[in-house]
All heavy atoms as TSV, in Angstrom:
chain	resi	resn	atom	element	x	y	z
A	1	MET	N	N	12.960	-17.079	0.157
A	1	MET	CA	C	11.710	-16.458	-0.264
A	1	MET	C	C	11.437	-15.260	0.636
A	1	MET	O	O	11.463	-15.365	1.843
A	1	MET	CB	C	10.584	-17.493	-0.171
A	1	MET	CG	C	9.258	-16.974	-0.628
A	1	MET	SD	S	7.931	-18.187	-0.521
A	1	MET	CE	C	8.273	-19.181	-1.949
A	2	THR	N	N	11.134	-14.124	0.059
A	2	THR	CA	C	10.849	-12.924	0.838
A	2	THR	C	C	9.406	-12.921	1.317
A	2	THR	O	O	8.558	-13.644	0.796
A	2	THR	CB	C	11.098	-11.657	-0.005
A	2	THR	OG1	O	10.133	-11.599	-1.040
A	2	THR	CG2	C	12.502	-11.621	-0.569
A	3	ASP	N	N	9.126	-12.071	2.308
A	3	ASP	CA	C	7.752	-11.969	2.813
A	3	ASP	C	C	6.789	-11.512	1.733
A	3	ASP	O	O	5.621	-11.869	1.735
A	3	ASP	CB	C	7.690	-11.013	4.006
A	3	ASP	CG	C	8.274	-11.624	5.265
A	3	ASP	OD1	O	8.351	-12.862	5.335
A	3	ASP	OD2	O	8.647	-10.865	6.171
A	4	GLN	N	N	7.265	-10.675	0.794
A	4	GLN	CA	C	6.395	-10.205	-0.277
A	4	GLN	C	C	5.989	-11.333	-1.205
A	4	GLN	O	O	4.945	-11.265	-1.836
A	4	GLN	CB	C	7.094	-9.115	-1.081
A	4	GLN	CG	C	7.234	-7.825	-0.309
A	4	GLN	CD	C	7.974	-6.780	-1.119
A	4	GLN	OE1	O	8.838	-7.103	-1.921
A	4	GLN	NE2	N	7.623	-5.531	-0.904
A	5	MET	N	N	6.808	-12.368	-1.318
A	5	MET	CA	C	6.510	-13.487	-2.206
A	5	MET	C	C	5.673	-14.553	-1.511
A	5	MET	O	O	5.150	-15.437	-2.155
A	5	MET	CB	C	7.806	-14.117	-2.720
A	5	MET	CG	C	8.624	-13.166	-3.569
A	5	MET	SD	S	10.242	-13.823	-3.962
A	5	MET	CE	C	9.828	-15.280	-4.880
A	6	ARG	N	N	5.533	-14.468	-0.204
A	6	ARG	CA	C	4.868	-15.509	0.565
A	6	ARG	C	C	3.443	-15.083	0.898
A	6	ARG	O	O	3.213	-14.338	1.834
A	6	ARG	CB	C	5.666	-15.768	1.839
A	6	ARG	CG	C	5.213	-16.989	2.588
A	6	ARG	CD	C	6.063	-17.243	3.818
A	6	ARG	NE	N	7.451	-17.375	3.444
A	6	ARG	CZ	C	8.466	-16.811	4.085
A	6	ARG	NH1	N	8.245	-16.068	5.144
A	6	ARG	NH2	N	9.707	-16.976	3.685
A	7	ALA	N	N	2.499	-15.548	0.134
A	7	ALA	CA	C	1.098	-15.226	0.401
A	7	ALA	C	C	0.542	-16.224	1.397
A	7	ALA	O	O	0.897	-17.394	1.396
A	7	ALA	CB	C	0.289	-15.279	-0.887
A	8	SER	N	N	-0.343	-15.765	2.249
A	8	SER	CA	C	-1.029	-16.676	3.154
A	8	SER	C	C	-2.496	-16.720	2.757
A	8	SER	O	O	-3.018	-15.792	2.149
A	8	SER	CB	C	-0.856	-16.240	4.604
A	8	SER	OG	O	-1.405	-14.964	4.804
A	9	MET	N	N	-3.141	-17.811	3.095
A	9	MET	CA	C	-4.538	-18.003	2.734
A	9	MET	C	C	-5.434	-17.632	3.912
A	9	MET	O	O	-5.096	-17.852	5.064
A	9	MET	CB	C	-4.810	-19.467	2.374
A	9	MET	CG	C	-4.056	-19.974	1.175
A	9	MET	SD	S	-4.605	-19.191	-0.331
A	9	MET	CE	C	-3.029	-18.685	-0.974
A	10	MET	N	N	-6.574	-17.040	3.581
A	10	MET	CA	C	-7.583	-16.748	4.597
A	10	MET	C	C	-8.963	-17.028	4.010
A	10	MET	O	O	-9.160	-16.939	2.799
A	10	MET	CB	C	-7.454	-15.325	5.098
A	10	MET	CG	C	-7.562	-14.264	4.048
A	10	MET	SD	S	-7.198	-12.658	4.785
A	10	MET	CE	C	-6.878	-11.741	3.306
A	11	LYS	N	N	-9.887	-17.373	4.889
A	11	LYS	CA	C	-11.252	-17.632	4.450
A	11	LYS	C	C	-11.935	-16.314	4.150
A	11	LYS	O	O	-11.811	-15.348	4.909
A	11	LYS	CB	C	-12.039	-18.370	5.535
A	11	LYS	CG	C	-11.580	-19.774	5.765
A	11	LYS	CD	C	-12.450	-20.434	6.811
A	11	LYS	CE	C	-12.030	-21.870	7.011
A	11	LYS	NZ	N	-12.947	-22.550	7.948
A	12	LEU	N	N	-12.669	-16.286	3.071
A	12	LEU	CA	C	-13.402	-15.075	2.702
A	12	LEU	C	C	-14.376	-14.673	3.805
A	12	LEU	O	O	-14.533	-13.498	4.106
A	12	LEU	CB	C	-14.136	-15.276	1.370
A	12	LEU	CG	C	-14.890	-14.066	0.833
A	12	LEU	CD1	C	-13.959	-12.878	0.623
A	12	LEU	CD2	C	-15.601	-14.410	-0.455
A	13	ASP	N	N	-15.021	-15.667	4.443
A	13	ASP	CA	C	-15.966	-15.375	5.521
A	13	ASP	C	C	-15.300	-14.677	6.707
A	13	ASP	O	O	-15.979	-14.025	7.498
A	13	ASP	CB	C	-16.656	-16.643	6.011
A	13	ASP	CG	C	-17.762	-17.117	5.083
A	13	ASP	OD1	O	-18.179	-16.343	4.199
A	13	ASP	OD2	O	-18.206	-18.266	5.237
A	14	ASP	N	N	-13.969	-14.839	6.856
A	14	ASP	CA	C	-13.253	-14.225	7.972
A	14	ASP	C	C	-12.786	-12.796	7.659
A	14	ASP	O	O	-12.090	-12.183	8.452
A	14	ASP	CB	C	-12.038	-15.073	8.363
A	14	ASP	CG	C	-12.436	-16.401	8.978
A	14	ASP	OD1	O	-13.600	-16.538	9.421
A	14	ASP	OD2	O	-11.593	-17.304	9.022
A	15	THR	N	N	-13.151	-12.300	6.491
A	15	THR	CA	C	-12.755	-10.951	6.096
A	15	THR	C	C	-14.003	-10.096	5.896
A	15	THR	O	O	-15.124	-10.599	5.910
A	15	THR	CB	C	-11.961	-10.962	4.773
A	15	THR	OG1	O	-12.843	-11.233	3.681
A	15	THR	CG2	C	-10.833	-11.985	4.802
A	16	GLU	N	N	-13.771	-8.842	5.672
A	16	GLU	CA	C	-14.877	-7.936	5.330
A	16	GLU	C	C	-14.771	-7.511	3.877
A	16	GLU	O	O	-15.361	-6.499	3.467
A	16	GLU	CB	C	-14.854	-6.721	6.259
A	16	GLU	CG	C	-15.171	-7.085	7.692
A	16	GLU	CD	C	-15.259	-5.874	8.605
A	16	GLU	OE1	O	-15.391	-4.750	8.109
A	16	GLU	OE2	O	-15.193	-6.071	9.822
A	17	LEU	N	N	-14.031	-8.296	3.083
A	17	LEU	CA	C	-13.859	-7.972	1.674
A	17	LEU	C	C	-15.162	-8.180	0.917
A	17	LEU	O	O	-15.834	-9.205	1.096
A	17	LEU	CB	C	-12.767	-8.853	1.060
A	17	LEU	CG	C	-11.357	-8.654	1.600
A	17	LEU	CD1	C	-10.430	-9.746	1.080
A	17	LEU	CD2	C	-10.842	-7.288	1.211
A	18	PRO	N	N	-15.534	-7.246	0.072
A	18	PRO	CA	C	-16.751	-7.407	-0.731
A	18	PRO	C	C	-16.462	-8.260	-1.970
A	18	PRO	O	O	-15.326	-8.340	-2.430
A	18	PRO	CB	C	-17.090	-5.978	-1.140
A	18	PRO	CG	C	-15.754	-5.308	-1.218
A	18	PRO	CD	C	-14.920	-5.927	-0.130
A	19	LEU	N	N	-17.482	-8.885	-2.489
A	19	LEU	CA	C	-17.360	-9.617	-3.747
A	19	LEU	C	C	-17.537	-8.635	-4.897
A	19	LEU	O	O	-18.371	-7.731	-4.825
A	19	LEU	CB	C	-18.427	-10.703	-3.846
A	19	LEU	CG	C	-18.293	-11.852	-2.842
A	19	LEU	CD1	C	-19.539	-12.721	-2.891
A	19	LEU	CD2	C	-17.053	-12.659	-3.128
A	20	ALA	N	N	-16.746	-8.820	-5.959
A	20	ALA	CA	C	-16.871	-7.948	-7.121
A	20	ALA	C	C	-18.276	-8.044	-7.709
A	20	ALA	O	O	-18.876	-7.059	-8.110
A	20	ALA	CB	C	-15.813	-8.308	-8.167
A	21	ASP	N	N	-18.810	-9.286	-7.749
A	21	ASP	CA	C	-20.164	-9.514	-8.257
A	21	ASP	C	C	-20.849	-10.528	-7.347
A	21	ASP	O	O	-20.635	-11.733	-7.492
A	21	ASP	CB	C	-20.122	-10.039	-9.696
A	21	ASP	CG	C	-21.503	-10.237	-10.294
A	21	ASP	OD1	O	-22.516	-10.090	-9.576
A	21	ASP	OD2	O	-21.580	-10.552	-11.495
A	22	PRO	N	N	-21.650	-10.085	-6.388
A	22	PRO	CA	C	-22.315	-11.008	-5.464
A	22	PRO	C	C	-23.141	-12.093	-6.169
A	22	PRO	O	O	-23.345	-13.164	-5.617
A	22	PRO	CB	C	-23.215	-10.093	-4.631
A	22	PRO	CG	C	-22.550	-8.762	-4.698
A	22	PRO	CD	C	-21.960	-8.688	-6.080
A	23	GLY	N	N	-23.574	-11.842	-7.387
A	23	GLY	CA	C	-24.334	-12.840	-8.139
A	23	GLY	C	C	-23.503	-14.040	-8.548
A	23	GLY	O	O	-24.047	-15.079	-8.914
A	24	GLU	N	N	-22.183	-13.915	-8.481
A	24	GLU	CA	C	-21.295	-15.016	-8.842
A	24	GLU	C	C	-20.732	-15.755	-7.631
A	24	GLU	O	O	-19.814	-16.560	-7.757
A	24	GLU	CB	C	-20.155	-14.497	-9.715
A	24	GLU	CG	C	-20.627	-14.041	-11.075
A	24	GLU	CD	C	-19.490	-13.646	-11.991
A	24	GLU	OE1	O	-18.319	-13.819	-11.634
A	24	GLU	OE2	O	-19.797	-13.156	-13.095
A	25	ASP	N	N	-21.264	-15.498	-6.453
A	25	ASP	CA	C	-20.817	-16.164	-5.225
A	25	ASP	C	C	-21.192	-17.647	-5.300
A	25	ASP	O	O	-22.361	-17.987	-5.445
A	25	ASP	CB	C	-21.473	-15.503	-4.016
A	25	ASP	CG	C	-20.909	-15.977	-2.696
A	25	ASP	OD1	O	-20.038	-16.869	-2.685
A	25	ASP	OD2	O	-21.342	-15.438	-1.658
A	26	ILE	N	N	-20.201	-18.528	-5.215
A	26	ILE	CA	C	-20.474	-19.968	-5.351
A	26	ILE	C	C	-20.619	-20.674	-4.010
A	26	ILE	O	O	-20.879	-21.877	-3.975
A	26	ILE	CB	C	-19.387	-20.677	-6.193
A	26	ILE	CG1	C	-18.015	-20.588	-5.517
A	26	ILE	CG2	C	-19.356	-20.116	-7.603
A	26	ILE	CD1	C	-16.955	-21.465	-6.160
A	27	ARG	N	N	-20.482	-19.950	-2.905
A	27	ARG	CA	C	-20.649	-20.588	-1.596
A	27	ARG	C	C	-22.066	-21.132	-1.470
A	27	ARG	O	O	-23.035	-20.484	-1.834
A	27	ARG	CB	C	-20.344	-19.600	-0.480
A	27	ARG	CG	C	-18.852	-19.274	-0.399
A	27	ARG	CD	C	-18.557	-18.207	0.592
A	27	ARG	NE	N	-19.078	-16.936	0.084
A	27	ARG	CZ	C	-18.996	-15.794	0.727
A	27	ARG	NH1	N	-18.432	-15.732	1.907
A	27	ARG	NH2	N	-19.476	-14.682	0.185
A	28	GLY	N	N	-22.158	-22.365	-0.990
A	28	GLY	CA	C	-23.447	-23.024	-0.850
A	28	GLY	C	C	-23.835	-23.881	-2.042
A	28	GLY	O	O	-24.758	-24.690	-1.968
A	29	ARG	N	N	-23.134	-23.745	-3.143
A	29	ARG	CA	C	-23.460	-24.542	-4.330
A	29	ARG	C	C	-22.939	-25.965	-4.184
A	29	ARG	O	O	-21.968	-26.231	-3.508
A	29	ARG	CB	C	-22.865	-23.916	-5.584
A	29	ARG	CG	C	-23.531	-22.604	-5.925
A	29	ARG	CD	C	-23.179	-22.165	-7.297
A	29	ARG	NE	N	-23.752	-20.843	-7.557
A	29	ARG	CZ	C	-23.560	-20.175	-8.661
A	29	ARG	NH1	N	-22.809	-20.684	-9.628
A	29	ARG	NH2	N	-24.113	-18.997	-8.826
A	30	THR	N	N	-23.613	-26.880	-4.858
A	30	THR	CA	C	-23.262	-28.298	-4.826
A	30	THR	C	C	-22.030	-28.570	-5.686
A	30	THR	O	O	-21.895	-28.025	-6.773
A	30	THR	CB	C	-24.443	-29.147	-5.346
A	30	THR	OG1	O	-25.587	-28.871	-4.519
A	30	THR	CG2	C	-24.135	-30.625	-5.311
A	31	VAL	N	N	-21.153	-29.438	-5.166
A	31	VAL	CA	C	-19.949	-29.854	-5.893
A	31	VAL	C	C	-20.142	-31.310	-6.305
A	31	VAL	O	O	-20.545	-32.148	-5.492
A	31	VAL	CB	C	-18.692	-29.730	-5.006
A	31	VAL	CG1	C	-17.450	-30.221	-5.735
A	31	VAL	CG2	C	-18.515	-28.291	-4.552
A	32	VAL	N	N	-19.901	-31.614	-7.573
A	32	VAL	CA	C	-20.015	-32.983	-8.073
A	32	VAL	C	C	-18.671	-33.442	-8.623
A	32	VAL	O	O	-17.842	-32.634	-9.039
A	32	VAL	CB	C	-21.098	-33.108	-9.171
A	32	VAL	CG1	C	-22.471	-32.795	-8.614
A	32	VAL	CG2	C	-20.807	-32.209	-10.345
A	33	ASP	N	N	-18.470	-34.786	-8.627
A	33	ASP	CA	C	-17.228	-35.322	-9.187
A	33	ASP	C	C	-17.406	-35.587	-10.677
A	33	ASP	O	O	-18.444	-35.266	-11.265
A	33	ASP	CB	C	-16.785	-36.571	-8.424
A	33	ASP	CG	C	-17.774	-37.734	-8.523
A	33	ASP	OD1	O	-18.681	-37.708	-9.391
A	33	ASP	OD2	O	-17.634	-38.686	-7.735
A	34	GLU	N	N	-16.383	-36.168	-11.297
A	34	GLU	CA	C	-16.427	-36.408	-12.745
A	34	GLU	C	C	-17.552	-37.337	-13.163
A	34	GLU	O	O	-18.026	-37.279	-14.290
A	34	GLU	CB	C	-15.084	-36.963	-13.214
A	34	GLU	CG	C	-13.962	-35.960	-13.144
A	34	GLU	CD	C	-12.638	-36.520	-13.614
A	34	GLU	OE1	O	-12.587	-37.692	-14.062
A	34	GLU	OE2	O	-11.636	-35.803	-13.536
A	35	ALA	N	N	-17.990	-38.203	-12.244
A	35	ALA	CA	C	-19.072	-39.144	-12.546
A	35	ALA	C	C	-20.444	-38.526	-12.315
A	35	ALA	O	O	-21.472	-39.170	-12.544
A	35	ALA	CB	C	-18.917	-40.411	-11.700
A	36	GLY	N	N	-20.471	-37.269	-11.856
A	36	GLY	CA	C	-21.742	-36.613	-11.607
A	36	GLY	C	C	-22.306	-36.870	-10.223
A	36	GLY	O	O	-23.426	-36.461	-9.928
A	37	GLU	N	N	-21.520	-37.542	-9.371
A	37	GLU	CA	C	-21.966	-37.834	-8.003
A	37	GLU	C	C	-21.725	-36.613	-7.111
A	37	GLU	O	O	-20.679	-35.979	-7.184
A	37	GLU	CB	C	-21.201	-39.037	-7.428
A	37	GLU	CG	C	-21.415	-40.328	-8.194
A	37	GLU	CD	C	-22.839	-40.842	-8.061
A	37	GLU	OE1	O	-23.418	-40.731	-6.962
A	37	GLU	OE2	O	-23.368	-41.347	-9.070
A	38	GLU	N	N	-22.695	-36.323	-6.265
A	38	GLU	CA	C	-22.560	-35.188	-5.355
A	38	GLU	C	C	-21.469	-35.464	-4.324
A	38	GLU	O	O	-21.445	-36.505	-3.678
A	38	GLU	CB	C	-23.880	-34.928	-4.649
A	38	GLU	CG	C	-23.858	-33.697	-3.794
A	38	GLU	CD	C	-25.212	-33.369	-3.205
A	38	GLU	OE1	O	-26.235	-33.540	-3.887
A	38	GLU	OE2	O	-25.221	-32.925	-2.038
A	39	VAL	N	N	-20.559	-34.527	-4.188
A	39	VAL	CA	C	-19.444	-34.644	-3.244
A	39	VAL	C	C	-19.737	-33.863	-1.976
A	39	VAL	O	O	-19.413	-34.280	-0.873
A	39	VAL	CB	C	-18.135	-34.118	-3.890
A	39	VAL	CG1	C	-16.999	-34.078	-2.900
A	39	VAL	CG2	C	-17.767	-34.936	-5.107
A	40	GLY	N	N	-20.332	-32.708	-2.106
A	40	GLY	CA	C	-20.620	-31.847	-0.963
A	40	GLY	C	C	-21.045	-30.487	-1.457
A	40	GLY	O	O	-21.566	-30.346	-2.555
A	41	ALA	N	N	-20.781	-29.480	-0.638
A	41	ALA	CA	C	-21.136	-28.102	-0.999
A	41	ALA	C	C	-19.969	-27.178	-0.678
A	41	ALA	O	O	-19.178	-27.447	0.225
A	41	ALA	CB	C	-22.374	-27.658	-0.217
A	42	VAL	N	N	-19.882	-26.091	-1.410
A	42	VAL	CA	C	-18.826	-25.110	-1.178
A	42	VAL	C	C	-19.146	-24.387	0.126
A	42	VAL	O	O	-20.166	-23.717	0.239
A	42	VAL	CB	C	-18.727	-24.100	-2.347
A	42	VAL	CG1	C	-17.658	-23.063	-2.049
A	42	VAL	CG2	C	-18.445	-24.810	-3.652
A	43	ASP	N	N	-18.268	-24.559	1.122
A	43	ASP	CA	C	-18.445	-23.906	2.419
A	43	ASP	C	C	-17.869	-22.496	2.419
A	43	ASP	O	O	-18.453	-21.590	2.988
A	43	ASP	CB	C	-17.774	-24.708	3.536
A	43	ASP	CG	C	-18.582	-25.920	3.944
A	43	ASP	OD1	O	-19.785	-25.977	3.654
A	43	ASP	OD2	O	-17.989	-26.824	4.561
A	44	ASP	N	N	-16.701	-22.343	1.823
A	44	ASP	CA	C	-16.049	-21.043	1.843
A	44	ASP	C	C	-15.017	-20.976	0.732
A	44	ASP	O	O	-14.693	-21.996	0.116
A	44	ASP	CB	C	-15.364	-20.796	3.192
A	44	ASP	CG	C	-15.252	-19.329	3.551
A	44	ASP	OD1	O	-15.511	-18.465	2.673
A	44	ASP	OD2	O	-14.913	-19.018	4.704
A	45	LEU	N	N	-14.513	-19.787	0.484
A	45	LEU	CA	C	-13.485	-19.564	-0.519
A	45	LEU	C	C	-12.217	-19.123	0.188
A	45	LEU	O	O	-12.265	-18.298	1.115
A	45	LEU	CB	C	-13.935	-18.500	-1.521
A	45	LEU	CG	C	-15.247	-18.802	-2.231
A	45	LEU	CD1	C	-15.686	-17.600	-3.050
A	45	LEU	CD2	C	-15.100	-20.024	-3.114
A	46	MET	N	N	-11.078	-19.670	-0.223
A	46	MET	CA	C	-9.794	-19.314	0.350
A	46	MET	C	C	-9.128	-18.315	-0.584
A	46	MET	O	O	-8.989	-18.576	-1.781
A	46	MET	CB	C	-8.916	-20.552	0.525
A	46	MET	CG	C	-9.529	-21.638	1.387
A	46	MET	SD	S	-9.851	-21.127	3.077
A	46	MET	CE	C	-8.193	-20.903	3.664
A	47	ILE	N	N	-8.756	-17.173	-0.040
A	47	ILE	CA	C	-8.125	-16.130	-0.851
A	47	ILE	C	C	-6.717	-15.869	-0.332
A	47	ILE	O	O	-6.431	-16.075	0.846
A	47	ILE	CB	C	-8.947	-14.832	-0.839
A	47	ILE	CG1	C	-9.132	-14.305	0.581
A	47	ILE	CG2	C	-10.289	-15.043	-1.499
A	47	ILE	CD1	C	-9.805	-12.967	0.653
A	48	ASP	N	N	-5.837	-15.459	-1.243
A	48	ASP	CA	C	-4.499	-15.088	-0.779
A	48	ASP	C	C	-4.522	-13.621	-0.370
A	48	ASP	O	O	-5.245	-12.804	-0.945
A	48	ASP	CB	C	-3.413	-15.406	-1.810
A	48	ASP	CG	C	-3.374	-14.496	-3.014
A	48	ASP	OD1	O	-3.434	-13.263	-2.829
A	48	ASP	OD2	O	-3.262	-14.994	-4.137
A	49	ASP	N	N	-3.763	-13.320	0.661
A	49	ASP	CA	C	-3.795	-11.958	1.208
A	49	ASP	C	C	-2.941	-10.977	0.414
A	49	ASP	O	O	-3.027	-9.776	0.644
A	49	ASP	CB	C	-3.400	-11.951	2.678
A	49	ASP	CG	C	-1.975	-12.412	2.909
A	49	ASP	OD1	O	-1.313	-12.879	1.961
A	49	ASP	OD2	O	-1.505	-12.312	4.060
A	50	GLN	N	N	-2.152	-11.464	-0.527
A	50	GLN	CA	C	-1.323	-10.574	-1.329
A	50	GLN	C	C	-2.100	-9.982	-2.507
A	50	GLN	O	O	-2.043	-8.792	-2.750
A	50	GLN	CB	C	-0.089	-11.318	-1.863
A	50	GLN	CG	C	0.826	-11.824	-0.771
A	50	GLN	CD	C	1.525	-10.710	-0.033
A	50	GLN	OE1	O	2.030	-9.790	-0.653
A	50	GLN	NE2	N	1.546	-10.779	1.284
A	51	GLU	N	N	-2.821	-10.832	-3.222
A	51	GLU	CA	C	-3.537	-10.381	-4.421
A	51	GLU	C	C	-5.053	-10.365	-4.229
A	51	GLU	O	O	-5.776	-9.986	-5.142
A	51	GLU	CB	C	-3.174	-11.274	-5.609
A	51	GLU	CG	C	-1.711	-11.188	-5.983
A	51	GLU	CD	C	-1.388	-11.998	-7.213
A	51	GLU	OE1	O	-2.201	-11.995	-8.163
A	51	GLU	OE2	O	-0.330	-12.628	-7.229
A	52	THR	N	N	-5.509	-10.809	-3.076
A	52	THR	CA	C	-6.945	-10.932	-2.759
A	52	THR	C	C	-7.713	-11.605	-3.894
A	52	THR	O	O	-8.749	-11.138	-4.340
A	52	THR	CB	C	-7.591	-9.575	-2.398
A	52	THR	OG1	O	-7.432	-8.652	-3.468
A	52	THR	CG2	C	-7.017	-9.012	-1.119
A	53	LYS	N	N	-7.169	-12.739	-4.336
A	53	LYS	CA	C	-7.822	-13.557	-5.361
A	53	LYS	C	C	-8.153	-14.920	-4.775
A	53	LYS	O	O	-7.423	-15.444	-3.943
A	53	LYS	CB	C	-6.894	-13.742	-6.566
A	53	LYS	CG	C	-6.666	-12.473	-7.344
A	53	LYS	CD	C	-5.854	-12.744	-8.570
A	53	LYS	CE	C	-5.665	-11.461	-9.369
A	53	LYS	NZ	N	-4.942	-11.708	-10.609
A	54	VAL	N	N	-9.252	-15.499	-5.237
A	54	VAL	CA	C	-9.631	-16.836	-4.801
A	54	VAL	C	C	-8.628	-17.833	-5.358
A	54	VAL	O	O	-8.324	-17.834	-6.548
A	54	VAL	CB	C	-11.057	-17.195	-5.280
A	54	VAL	CG1	C	-11.394	-18.640	-4.947
A	54	VAL	CG2	C	-12.075	-16.247	-4.670
A	55	ARG	N	N	-8.097	-18.681	-4.476
A	55	ARG	CA	C	-7.124	-19.698	-4.881
A	55	ARG	C	C	-7.657	-21.107	-4.668
A	55	ARG	O	O	-7.306	-22.025	-5.388
A	55	ARG	CB	C	-5.817	-19.530	-4.104
A	55	ARG	CG	C	-5.138	-18.197	-4.305
A	55	ARG	CD	C	-4.708	-18.018	-5.735
A	55	ARG	NE	N	-3.985	-16.750	-5.888
A	55	ARG	CZ	C	-3.821	-16.148	-7.024
A	55	ARG	NH1	N	-4.323	-16.660	-8.123
A	55	ARG	NH2	N	-3.182	-15.008	-7.085
A	56	PHE	N	N	-8.515	-21.290	-3.663
A	56	PHE	CA	C	-9.061	-22.611	-3.348
A	56	PHE	C	C	-10.498	-22.440	-2.873
A	56	PHE	O	O	-10.909	-21.351	-2.485
A	56	PHE	CB	C	-8.266	-23.283	-2.216
A	56	PHE	CG	C	-6.813	-23.462	-2.504
A	56	PHE	CD1	C	-5.879	-22.563	-2.026
A	56	PHE	CD2	C	-6.375	-24.530	-3.266
A	56	PHE	CE1	C	-4.533	-22.710	-2.284
A	56	PHE	CE2	C	-5.033	-24.689	-3.538
A	56	PHE	CZ	C	-4.104	-23.788	-3.043
A	57	MET	N	N	-11.222	-23.546	-2.868
A	57	MET	CA	C	-12.540	-23.532	-2.240
A	57	MET	C	C	-12.573	-24.641	-1.204
A	57	MET	O	O	-11.960	-25.686	-1.371
A	57	MET	CB	C	-13.666	-23.687	-3.256
A	57	MET	CG	C	-13.687	-24.938	-4.027
A	57	MET	SD	S	-15.050	-24.860	-5.225
A	57	MET	CE	C	-14.788	-26.408	-6.056
A	58	GLU	N	N	-13.257	-24.375	-0.114
A	58	GLU	CA	C	-13.417	-25.345	0.957
A	58	GLU	C	C	-14.743	-26.055	0.735
A	58	GLU	O	O	-15.791	-25.407	0.635
A	58	GLU	CB	C	-13.420	-24.614	2.305
A	58	GLU	CG	C	-13.542	-25.518	3.495
A	58	GLU	CD	C	-13.513	-24.698	4.770
A	58	GLU	OE1	O	-14.591	-24.206	5.186
A	58	GLU	OE2	O	-12.424	-24.529	5.335
A	59	VAL	N	N	-14.686	-27.378	0.620
A	59	VAL	CA	C	-15.878	-28.162	0.350
A	59	VAL	C	C	-16.198	-29.023	1.570
A	59	VAL	O	O	-15.347	-29.774	2.044
A	59	VAL	CB	C	-15.683	-29.073	-0.895
A	59	VAL	CG1	C	-16.921	-29.938	-1.125
A	59	VAL	CG2	C	-15.385	-28.227	-2.114
A	60	GLY	N	N	-17.422	-28.871	2.073
A	60	GLY	CA	C	-17.882	-29.705	3.170
A	60	GLY	C	C	-18.487	-30.974	2.590
A	60	GLY	O	O	-19.306	-30.921	1.678
A	61	ALA	N	N	-18.041	-32.123	3.107
A	61	ALA	CA	C	-18.532	-33.407	2.602
A	61	ALA	C	C	-18.667	-34.388	3.756
A	61	ALA	O	O	-18.005	-34.261	4.771
A	61	ALA	CB	C	-17.571	-33.958	1.550
A	62	GLY	N	N	-19.518	-35.365	3.554
A	62	GLY	CA	C	-19.652	-36.414	4.547
A	62	GLY	C	C	-20.557	-36.016	5.691
A	62	GLY	O	O	-21.350	-35.099	5.594
A	63	GLY	N	N	-20.373	-36.706	6.792
A	63	GLY	CA	C	-21.186	-36.438	7.963
A	63	GLY	C	C	-22.496	-37.207	7.935
A	63	GLY	O	O	-22.813	-37.926	6.988
A	64	PHE	N	N	-23.256	-37.074	8.992
A	64	PHE	CA	C	-24.536	-37.745	9.122
A	64	PHE	C	C	-25.516	-36.764	9.758
A	64	PHE	O	O	-25.245	-36.233	10.842
A	64	PHE	CB	C	-24.391	-39.008	9.990
A	64	PHE	CG	C	-25.671	-39.736	10.200
A	64	PHE	CD1	C	-26.244	-40.436	9.150
A	64	PHE	CD2	C	-26.306	-39.726	11.408
A	64	PHE	CE1	C	-27.443	-41.126	9.316
A	64	PHE	CE2	C	-27.497	-40.405	11.603
A	64	PHE	CZ	C	-28.051	-41.100	10.554
A	65	LEU	N	N	-26.609	-36.497	9.085
A	65	LEU	CA	C	-27.613	-35.552	9.549
A	65	LEU	C	C	-26.999	-34.183	9.849
A	65	LEU	O	O	-27.356	-33.526	10.815
A	65	LEU	CB	C	-28.326	-36.087	10.786
A	65	LEU	CG	C	-29.114	-37.386	10.604
A	65	LEU	CD1	C	-29.685	-37.840	11.920
A	65	LEU	CD2	C	-30.205	-37.200	9.576
A	66	GLY	N	N	-26.022	-33.793	9.036
A	66	GLY	CA	C	-25.398	-32.489	9.216
A	66	GLY	C	C	-24.299	-32.443	10.261
A	66	GLY	O	O	-23.732	-31.397	10.514
A	67	LEU	N	N	-23.987	-33.574	10.888
A	67	LEU	CA	C	-22.937	-33.616	11.918
A	67	LEU	C	C	-21.694	-34.274	11.354
A	67	LEU	O	O	-21.762	-35.238	10.578
A	67	LEU	CB	C	-23.405	-34.399	13.128
A	67	LEU	CG	C	-24.675	-33.882	13.796
A	67	LEU	CD1	C	-25.140	-34.851	14.875
A	67	LEU	CD2	C	-24.426	-32.514	14.400
A	68	GLY	N	N	-20.543	-33.789	11.740
A	68	GLY	CA	C	-19.285	-34.421	11.345
A	68	GLY	C	C	-18.846	-34.106	9.947
A	68	GLY	O	O	-18.010	-34.793	9.385
A	69	GLU	N	N	-19.370	-33.038	9.357
A	69	GLU	CA	C	-19.000	-32.675	7.989
A	69	GLU	C	C	-17.539	-32.300	7.928
A	69	GLU	O	O	-17.015	-31.645	8.797
A	69	GLU	CB	C	-19.870	-31.503	7.525
A	69	GLU	CG	C	-19.587	-31.075	6.117
A	69	GLU	CD	C	-20.519	-29.971	5.652
A	69	GLU	OE1	O	-20.405	-28.862	6.169
A	69	GLU	OE2	O	-21.367	-30.272	4.815
């Protein structure tokens, strides 16, 4: 595999990349499972550095009183 084919992931918060439409930013929104149970919230978006497209989302879940998420 060449370096051009190997994309690496980076957190959107760690970049200065602008969002195409800030109104569609899903960070902070609640994530639910198929049963409708709350799983957590979207903490950040993971983008590939080759195409600068969102590939994954980081979801914070668990913890107690905001600790250990």
